[in-house]
C-alpha positions as CSV (number, residue, x, y, z in Angstrom):
1,M,-104.1,-14.6,49.9
2,S,-101.7,-16.3,47.5
3,S,-101.4,-17.4,43.9
4,I,-99.3,-19.0,41.8
5,K,-99.3,-18.3,37.7
6,I,-97.4,-18.7,35.1
7,V,-97.3,-15.0,33.2
8,L,-96.2,-13.2,30.4
9,R,-94.3,-10.4,32.2
10,K,-94.8,-7.1,30.3
11,K,-91.1,-5.9,30.3
12,G,-90.3,-6.0,26.4
13,L,-87.0,-7.8,25.2
14,S,-85.0,-6.2,22.3
15,D,-86.6,-8.8,20.0
16,G,-90.5,-7.5,20.6
17,T,-91.2,-10.2,22.5
18,Y,-91.9,-10.7,26.4
19,P,-90.3,-13.0,29.1
20,I,-92.4,-15.7,30.4
21,C,-92.1,-16.2,34.3
22,L,-93.4,-17.9,37.1
23,R,-95.5,-15.4,39.6
24,I,-95.7,-16.3,43.2
25,T,-97.9,-13.9,45.1
26,K,-98.4,-14.0,49.2
27,N,-99.5,-11.8,51.7
28,R,-99.7,-9.0,48.7
29,K,-95.9,-9.6,48.1
30,T,-94.6,-10.9,44.5
31,K,-91.7,-12.6,43.3
32,Y,-90.7,-13.7,39.6
33,F,-89.1,-16.7,38.7
34,N,-87.5,-16.9,35.1
35,T,-88.2,-19.7,32.7
36,I,-86.5,-20.4,29.4
37,Y,-89.3,-19.0,27.5
38,K,-90.1,-15.8,25.6
39,S,-93.4,-14.8,23.8
40,S,-94.9,-12.3,21.6
41,E,-98.6,-11.4,22.9
42,K,-100.5,-12.8,19.9
43,E,-98.9,-16.4,20.8
44,W,-99.9,-16.1,24.8
45,D,-103.2,-16.9,26.4
46,A,-103.1,-14.5,29.2
47,S,-106.3,-16.2,30.8
48,S,-104.8,-19.9,31.2
49,G,-101.4,-18.9,31.3
50,C,-100.0,-21.0,28.2
51,F,-99.1,-20.8,24.7
52,N,-101.8,-20.8,22.2
53,K,-101.8,-22.6,19.0
54,K,-100.2,-19.7,17.0
55,K,-97.0,-20.8,18.9
56,T,-94.7,-23.3,17.2
57,N,-94.8,-26.7,19.2
58,Y,-97.2,-25.0,21.6
59,I,-98.4,-28.6,23.0
60,Q,-94.9,-29.5,24.3
61,N,-93.9,-26.1,25.3
62,N,-97.2,-25.9,27.7
63,R,-96.3,-29.5,29.2
64,L,-92.9,-27.7,30.6
65,L,-94.7,-24.6,31.7
66,L,-97.3,-26.9,33.6
67,K,-94.5,-29.0,35.0
68,I,-92.6,-25.8,36.3
69,K,-96.3,-24.8,38.1
70,A,-96.8,-28.0,39.7
71,R,-93.2,-28.2,40.7
72,A,-94.0,-24.5,42.5
73,L,-97.5,-25.9,43.9
74,K,-95.9,-28.9,45.8
75,V,-93.2,-26.8,47.1
76,Y,-95.7,-23.9,48.2
77,S,-98.0,-26.8,49.9
78,E,-94.8,-28.8,51.5
79,L,-94.0,-25.2,53.3
80,D,-97.6,-24.4,54.0
81,F,-98.0,-27.9,55.8
82,E,-94.6,-27.8,57.6
83,K,-94.2,-24.1,58.8
84,E,-96.8,-21.9,60.8
85,Y,-95.6,-19.2,58.9
86,F,-93.2,-18.7,55.9
87,N,-92.1,-16.0,53.3
88,L,-91.0,-16.0,49.5
89,D,-87.5,-16.0,50.4
90,D,-88.3,-19.5,52.0
91,F,-90.1,-20.3,49.1
92,S,-87.3,-19.1,46.5
93,Q,-84.8,-21.1,48.4
94,R,-86.9,-24.4,48.7
95,F,-87.7,-24.1,45.0
96,R,-84.2,-23.4,43.9
97,V,-83.3,-26.6,45.9
98,D,-86.0,-28.7,44.5
99,S,-85.1,-27.8,40.9
100,N,-81.7,-28.5,41.5
101,P,-80.7,-30.6,44.3
102,A,-76.9,-30.4,44.2
103,N,-77.7,-26.5,44.0
104,D,-74.4,-24.9,42.9
105,Y,-72.9,-28.0,41.0
106,V,-72.7,-27.1,37.4
107,F,-73.5,-30.7,35.9
108,P,-76.7,-31.5,37.5
109,F,-77.9,-27.8,36.7
110,W,-76.8,-28.2,33.0
111,E,-78.4,-31.4,32.6
112,E,-81.6,-30.1,34.0
113,I,-81.3,-27.1,31.4
114,I,-80.7,-29.6,28.6
115,S,-84.1,-31.5,29.7
116,E,-85.8,-28.5,29.5
117,M,-84.6,-28.0,25.9
118,K,-85.0,-31.0,24.8
119,L,-88.9,-30.9,26.3
120,A,-89.3,-27.6,24.5
121,G,-88.1,-28.7,21.3
122,R,-85.3,-26.7,20.9
123,M,-82.9,-29.3,19.8
124,G,-80.3,-27.3,18.3
125,N,-79.3,-25.8,21.7
126,A,-79.9,-28.7,23.4
127,I,-77.0,-30.5,21.4
128,M,-74.9,-27.5,21.9
129,Y,-75.1,-27.4,25.3
130,E,-74.7,-31.6,25.4
131,E,-71.6,-31.3,23.2
132,T,-69.9,-28.4,25.6
133,M,-70.7,-30.1,28.7
134,K,-69.2,-33.4,27.4
135,S,-66.1,-31.3,26.6
136,L,-65.8,-29.7,29.9
137,K,-66.2,-32.9,31.7
138,Q,-63.4,-34.3,29.7
139,F,-61.3,-30.9,30.9
140,C,-62.5,-31.5,34.3
141,G,-61.4,-35.6,34.6
142,F,-65.2,-35.8,34.9
143,K,-65.0,-34.4,38.6
144,K,-67.7,-32.3,40.1
145,I,-67.4,-28.8,40.0
146,R,-69.2,-25.8,41.5
147,F,-70.0,-22.5,39.7
148,Q,-67.6,-20.9,42.1
149,D,-64.9,-22.8,40.8
150,I,-65.3,-21.1,37.0
151,T,-63.1,-18.5,37.3
152,N,-60.9,-16.5,34.7
153,S,-57.9,-18.7,35.5
154,F,-60.6,-21.8,34.7
155,L,-61.6,-20.3,31.5
156,N,-58.1,-19.7,30.3
157,K,-56.7,-23.3,30.9
158,Y,-60.2,-24.5,29.6
159,E,-59.4,-22.4,26.7
160,A,-55.5,-23.9,26.5
161,W,-56.8,-27.3,26.7
162,L,-59.1,-26.8,23.9
163,R,-56.3,-25.7,21.6
164,S,-54.2,-28.4,22.7
165,R,-56.6,-30.8,21.1
166,G,-56.8,-29.3,17.8
167,G,-59.6,-26.5,18.6
168,T,-59.9,-23.3,16.6
169,G,-60.6,-19.8,17.8
170,G,-64.6,-20.1,16.4
171,G,-64.9,-23.6,18.0
172,I,-63.4,-22.5,21.3
173,S,-65.6,-19.4,21.1
174,I,-69.0,-21.5,20.7
175,K,-67.8,-23.5,23.7
176,Q,-67.2,-20.5,25.8
177,R,-70.3,-18.7,25.0
178,T,-72.3,-21.6,25.7
179,L,-70.6,-22.0,29.3
180,R,-71.4,-18.1,29.8
181,A,-75.0,-18.5,28.5
182,L,-75.4,-21.4,31.4
183,Y,-73.5,-19.6,34.1
184,N,-76.2,-16.7,33.6
185,K,-79.2,-19.1,33.6
186,A,-77.8,-19.9,37.1
187,I,-77.9,-16.4,38.2
188,E,-81.1,-15.6,37.0
189,R,-82.8,-18.6,38.7
190,S,-80.9,-17.8,42.1
191,I,-78.6,-20.5,41.8
192,I,-75.4,-18.3,42.3
193,K,-75.0,-14.5,42.7
194,D,-73.5,-12.3,40.2
195,I,-70.3,-11.8,42.3
196,N,-67.0,-12.0,40.4
197,H,-68.6,-13.0,37.3
198,P,-65.6,-14.6,35.1
199,F,-66.8,-13.7,31.7
200,K,-66.5,-9.9,33.1
201,T,-62.8,-10.2,32.8
202,Y,-62.5,-13.3,30.3
203,K,-63.3,-11.8,27.1
204,I,-64.7,-14.4,24.3
205,S,-64.5,-11.2,21.9
206,K,-60.9,-12.2,21.7
207,L,-61.4,-15.4,20.1
208,K,-61.5,-14.8,16.2
209,G,-63.6,-17.3,14.4
210,Q,-62.9,-18.4,11.1
211,G,-66.1,-18.2,9.2
212,I,-65.9,-14.8,7.1
213,K,-62.9,-15.9,5.7
214,K,-64.7,-18.8,3.8
215,A,-66.7,-16.1,1.7
216,L,-66.9,-16.4,-1.8
217,D,-66.6,-12.9,-3.9
218,Y,-69.6,-12.1,-6.2
219,E,-67.8,-13.6,-9.4
220,Q,-67.7,-16.8,-7.5
221,V,-71.3,-16.6,-6.3
222,T,-72.5,-15.9,-9.7
223,K,-70.8,-19.1,-11.2
224,I,-73.2,-21.0,-8.7
225,I,-76.1,-18.7,-9.7
226,N,-75.6,-19.7,-13.4
227,F,-74.8,-23.4,-12.7
228,N,-76.0,-26.0,-15.6
229,I,-78.3,-28.0,-13.6
230,S,-79.5,-29.5,-17.0
231,K,-76.5,-31.0,-17.2
232,Y,-76.0,-32.2,-13.4
233,P,-79.7,-32.6,-12.0
234,Q,-78.3,-34.6,-9.4
235,L,-76.8,-31.3,-7.9
236,A,-80.1,-29.1,-8.4
237,E,-81.2,-29.0,-5.0
238,A,-77.9,-28.2,-3.8
239,R,-77.4,-25.1,-6.2
240,N,-81.2,-24.3,-5.4
241,Y,-80.9,-24.1,-1.6
242,F,-77.6,-22.0,-1.9
243,V,-78.8,-19.3,-4.3
244,F,-82.1,-19.2,-2.1
245,S,-80.2,-18.8,1.1
246,F,-77.4,-16.4,-0.4
247,Y,-80.4,-13.8,-1.7
248,T,-82.4,-14.1,1.8
249,R,-79.7,-12.7,3.7
250,G,-77.8,-15.8,4.6
251,M,-80.7,-17.5,5.6
252,N,-79.5,-20.4,7.5
253,Y,-80.4,-24.2,6.5
254,T,-82.5,-25.0,9.9
255,D,-84.6,-22.3,9.0
256,M,-85.1,-23.2,5.2
257,M,-85.8,-26.8,6.1
258,E,-88.5,-25.3,8.5
259,L,-89.7,-22.4,6.1
260,K,-93.4,-22.7,5.4
261,W,-95.8,-21.8,2.5
262,N,-98.0,-19.4,5.0
263,N,-94.4,-17.7,6.0
264,I,-94.4,-16.2,2.1
265,D,-96.7,-13.7,0.5
266,S,-96.7,-12.2,-2.6
267,K,-93.9,-9.8,-1.8
268,A,-92.3,-11.2,1.2
269,I,-90.6,-14.0,3.1
270,S,-91.6,-13.3,7.1
271,Y,-90.2,-15.9,9.6
272,I,-88.4,-16.0,12.9
273,R,-85.0,-17.3,13.2
274,N,-84.5,-20.6,15.0
275,K,-81.4,-19.4,16.4
276,T,-82.0,-15.7,17.7
277,K,-85.8,-16.1,17.5
278,G,-85.6,-12.4,15.8
279,R,-88.3,-11.9,12.8
280,F,-87.2,-11.3,9.6
281,V,-88.8,-9.8,6.8
282,I,-87.3,-10.2,3.7
283,S,-88.5,-8.9,0.0
284,I,-88.6,-11.7,-2.4
285,L,-85.9,-10.5,-5.2
286,P,-86.4,-12.0,-8.8
287,P,-83.9,-15.2,-8.3
288,V,-85.9,-16.0,-4.9
289,R,-89.2,-15.5,-6.8
290,E,-88.1,-18.4,-9.5
291,I,-86.9,-20.7,-7.2
292,L,-90.0,-20.6,-5.1
293,D,-92.1,-20.7,-8.1
294,Y,-90.6,-23.8,-9.2
295,Y,-90.9,-25.6,-5.4
296,K,-94.6,-24.4,-5.8
297,E,-95.1,-26.6,-9.2
298,Y,-93.1,-29.5,-7.8
299,S,-94.1,-29.4,-3.8
300,L,-94.8,-32.1,-1.6
301,P,-98.4,-32.5,0.1
302,T,-96.8,-30.8,3.1
303,K,-96.8,-27.2,4.5
304,Y,-93.1,-26.8,4.0
305,V,-91.2,-24.9,1.0
306,F,-88.7,-27.6,0.6
307,P,-88.6,-31.0,0.1
308,I,-86.2,-31.6,3.1
309,L,-89.2,-32.6,5.9
310,L,-91.2,-35.0,3.7
311,K,-94.0,-35.2,6.3
312,D,-96.0,-33.1,8.6
313,G,-96.0,-33.5,12.4
314,L,-92.7,-34.6,13.0
315,T,-91.5,-34.4,16.6
316,P,-88.3,-32.2,17.5
317,N,-85.9,-35.1,17.6
318,Q,-87.1,-36.5,14.1
319,I,-86.8,-32.9,12.5
320,N,-83.1,-32.9,13.9
321,N,-82.1,-36.6,12.9
322,R,-83.7,-35.2,9.4
323,K,-81.6,-32.1,9.5
324,K,-78.4,-34.1,10.3
325,K,-78.8,-36.3,7.5
326,T,-79.8,-33.7,4.5
327,L,-77.5,-31.1,5.8
328,A,-74.6,-33.6,5.3
329,K,-75.8,-34.5,1.8
330,Y,-76.3,-30.5,0.8
331,N,-73.0,-29.9,2.2
332,Y,-71.4,-32.9,0.3
333,E,-73.0,-31.6,-3.1
334,L,-71.8,-27.8,-2.4
335,K,-68.2,-29.5,-2.7
336,E,-68.9,-31.3,-6.1
337,I,-70.3,-28.0,-7.4
338,A,-67.2,-25.9,-6.1
339,K,-65.2,-28.4,-8.1
340,I,-67.0,-28.6,-11.3
341,T,-67.2,-24.8,-11.4
342,G,-63.6,-24.2,-10.3
343,I,-64.2,-22.4,-6.7
344,D,-61.2,-23.0,-5.1
345,K,-62.7,-22.7,-1.7
346,S,-64.4,-25.2,0.5
347,L,-68.3,-24.6,0.2
348,S,-70.8,-25.5,2.9
349,S,-74.2,-24.2,4.1
350,Y,-72.7,-21.1,5.8
351,V,-70.6,-19.9,3.3
352,A,-73.9,-18.3,1.5
353,R,-74.6,-16.2,4.6
354,H,-71.0,-15.3,4.9
355,S,-70.7,-14.6,0.8
356,F,-73.8,-12.4,1.2
357,A,-71.9,-9.8,3.5
358,N,-68.8,-10.0,1.5
359,C,-70.5,-9.4,-1.6
360,L,-72.2,-6.7,-0.4
361,K,-69.2,-4.9,0.9
362,Q,-67.7,-5.4,-2.7
363,K,-70.5,-3.5,-3.9
364,G,-69.8,-0.5,-1.4
365,V,-72.7,-1.1,0.9
366,A,-71.7,0.2,4.5
367,T,-70.4,-1.7,7.0
368,D,-73.0,-0.5,9.5
369,V,-75.7,-1.8,7.4
370,I,-74.4,-5.3,6.3
371,G,-72.9,-5.7,9.8
372,E,-70.3,-8.1,10.8
373,S,-72.6,-10.3,12.3
374,L,-73.8,-11.7,9.1
375,G,-70.6,-13.4,9.1
376,H,-71.9,-14.8,12.1
377,K,-69.3,-13.7,14.7
378,D,-72.0,-11.6,17.0
379,I,-75.4,-12.3,16.6
380,T,-76.4,-9.6,19.0
381,T,-74.9,-7.1,16.7
382,T,-77.4,-8.7,13.9
383,Q,-80.4,-8.1,16.4
384,V,-79.2,-4.4,17.1
385,Y,-78.8,-3.4,13.7
386,L,-82.0,-4.9,12.5
387,K,-83.9,-3.3,14.8
388,E,-82.1,0.2,14.2
389,L,-82.0,-0.1,10.6
390,G,-85.3,-1.8,9.7
391,S,-86.1,-4.2,7.0
392,S,-86.2,-1.6,3.8
393,V,-82.2,-0.7,4.4
394,L,-81.3,-4.3,4.2
395,D,-84.1,-5.0,1.3
396,D,-82.6,-2.4,-0.8
397,A,-79.1,-3.4,0.0
398,A,-79.7,-6.9,-1.0
399,A,-81.2,-5.7,-4.4
400,L,-77.9,-4.4,-5.5
401,L,-76.7,-8.1,-5.9
402,V,-79.4,-9.0,-8.3
């Protein structure tokens, strides 16, 4: 007896979701294959083995899950036809090779992962993977490389090459983290074995980013909060977005852009962060309420809070293109506000996030409550401290800024 099914594996992750796996059962033996997905129980339909309508982009995500299942069925049928008897190890070997004909070559596997991300609507991750792959291809002289070629020495040479081209610690860290994530995916999918893992000796933590140094102090933030938008109406949106981000624990631009009215009730904003998929529940402070009331009165006929995405039903690619265009405008306008208010720092969308952490430190809030990760250095730390402290502690800390 055999079965092939997409399942929500009941092995909880740190963010409260569960991994979605392809489950193969043959002769009472079972083997699981990881996919790129994870889900909460309320977004999953166990009977059909797919996302339900509560999941964002559920149609596109289900298409990829069906594609994975179809590929598994094809491999199983071929083995059943070719061999009188085969086991799950035979299936695993064929399935892995079928999903990546080049086996342990890096770039074909990398391209497959990017394709899956695009199909799933994860355009931000796909772009980061594409940019890092392009960089590594240039470093390698566009030669084919295998995962076994990625060693501690290889990573140090890549770092040196990036620095020679003007790379900073923060930028290099992003590329190395992306490469590490790809390496771990290859292990998860049995492309390679976890032997001599290069990132166990090459420490990305040594690469110090500069983001927190761009933070404003509370006096500078106050200048933006009190910025006279009646005198400069063309800069009203930029001022509002910055203040909103600051008072929502540094909500990033993508999450603000996709924030919906159904994420908001009378007391709190509840949303899932695009980058980490962690859930945030944030008390609505008076400055945030004022901004929400304004956009409620002048809102567009869409499900979105802010007039960034101008209509519903956009594809992931359309959303990403719109983000590029509007984020560039937002960052330009922030720099104009800095000039007018006499702030001698280069403002950008992420400065609100860094400033939130910096200002809480000024107010004497304990570092373990703030978390250095709010300076966007280690998102894992963010997830850990949010889980351990809960939202109420952070809400109380944020209220000190009003």
